[in-house]
C-alpha positions in Angstrom: 60.2 38.3 -59.7 56.5 37.2 -58.9 53.7 39.9 -59.8 50.3 39.2 -59.0 47.5 40.9 -61.4 44.1 41.0 -59.4 41.0 42.0 -61.2 37.2 41.4 -61.4 34.1 41.3 -63.1 35.1 41.0 -66.9 38.8 41.1 -66.2 39.4 43.9 -68.9 42.0 45.9 -66.8 44.0 42.8 -65.6 44.3 41.6 -69.2 45.6 45.0 -70.3 48.1 45.0 -67.7 49.5 41.1 -68.2 49.8 42.3 -72.0 51.6 45.4 -71.4 54.1 43.4 -68.6 54.5 40.6 -71.3 55.4 43.3 -74.0 57.9 45.4 -71.9 59.2 42.4 -69.9 59.5 39.4 -71.6 62.0 37.6 -69.4 62.4 36.6 -65.6 58.7 37.7 -64.7 56.2 35.5 -63.2 52.9 36.5 -63.8 49.8 34.9 -61.4 46.4 36.0 -62.6 44.1 36.1 -59.3 40.6 37.1 -60.2 37.4 37.6 -58.0 35.6 35.4 -60.3 36.3 32.7 -62.8 35.5 35.2 -65.9 38.2 37.5 -65.1 41.0 34.8 -64.3 40.4 33.3 -67.6 40.7 36.4 -69.7 43.8 37.3 -67.5 45.0 33.5 -68.3 44.5 34.1 -72.0 46.4 37.5 -72.0 49.7 35.7 -70.9 49.7 35.0 -67.4 51.8 31.7 -66.0 49.3 30.8 -63.4 45.7 31.9 -62.5 43.5 31.1 -59.4 40.0 32.5 -58.5 38.4 33.4 -55.6 38.8 34.9 -51.7 40.8 31.8 -50.6 43.5 31.7 -53.6 43.9 36.0 -53.2 44.2 35.7 -49.4 46.8 32.6 -49.7 48.8 34.2 -52.8 49.0 38.0 -51.4 51.9 37.7 -48.8 53.9 35.3 -51.6 54.3 37.8 -54.4 56.8 40.5 -54.7 54.4 42.8 -56.4 50.7 43.3 -56.7 48.9 45.2 -59.4 45.2 46.1 -60.2 42.7 48.4 -60.1 42.3 51.0 -56.9 39.3 49.1 -56.1 41.3 45.8 -55.3 42.1 47.9 -51.8 38.1 48.7 -51.0 36.2 45.9 -49.2 33.0 45.3 -51.1 33.9 47.3 -54.2 33.3 45.6 -57.9 29.5 45.2 -56.9 30.6 43.3 -54.0 33.4 40.9 -55.8 35.7 42.4 -53.3 35.3 40.9 -49.8 36.9 42.8 -46.8 39.2 39.6 -46.5 40.2 40.4 -50.3 41.1 44.2 -49.7 42.6 43.3 -45.9 45.0 40.4 -47.7 46.4 43.1 -50.4 46.4 45.8 -48.1 48.4 43.8 -45.4 50.7 42.2 -48.0 54.7 43.3 -48.1 54.7 43.2 -51.8 54.8 46.3 -53.6 51.3 47.8 -54.6 50.5 49.3 -58.0 47.1 50.5 -58.6 45.2 51.8 -61.4 43.2 54.7 -60.5 40.0 53.6 -61.9 36.9 52.9 -60.0 33.1 52.4 -60.1 33.0 53.2 -56.9 31.8 56.7 -55.3 35.5 57.8 -54.7 37.1 60.8 -56.1 40.8 60.8 -56.0 42.4 64.4 -56.2 45.3 65.4 -57.8 44.9 62.1 -60.3 44.9 63.3 -63.8 42.1 61.8 -66.2 44.3 59.6 -68.2 42.7 56.7 -70.8 43.5 53.1 -69.4 46.2 52.3 -72.1 48.2 55.4 -70.3 47.7 54.3 -67.1 48.9 50.7 -67.9 51.9 51.8 -69.3 52.6 53.7 -66.4 51.9 50.8 -64.1 54.3 48.5 -66.3 57.0 51.2 -66.3 57.1 50.9 -62.3 57.2 47.2 -62.3 59.7 47.3 -65.1 62.3 49.9 -62.7 61.6 47.4 -59.7 
């Protein structure tokens, strides 16, 4: 199974996801770290990703080639993360046939109704469990 973890800014959410995946699914999982910037990619690589790439073209090119895409909710929102998520990036994520597992955290002016307010470690645990069950 090939999982793409996408993050931006400092890469903290993506790093937490990768650490969780490596802990709970140690074998048979290829993790690709796709960052909107080099800092986020570097941090996700240090967390244990198999491969990493940065920027719009890498994200657009990779989305149709993976089984699952994991990241914060903002990866499907054009111009999110202070403009780091380009419209082409969000379109590529949304158009991919891959399963999407999104962490409901965003700095954008979006309110998600019906979502409980849980800390990041709990949200990552839920995301990892979903991938494990796939």
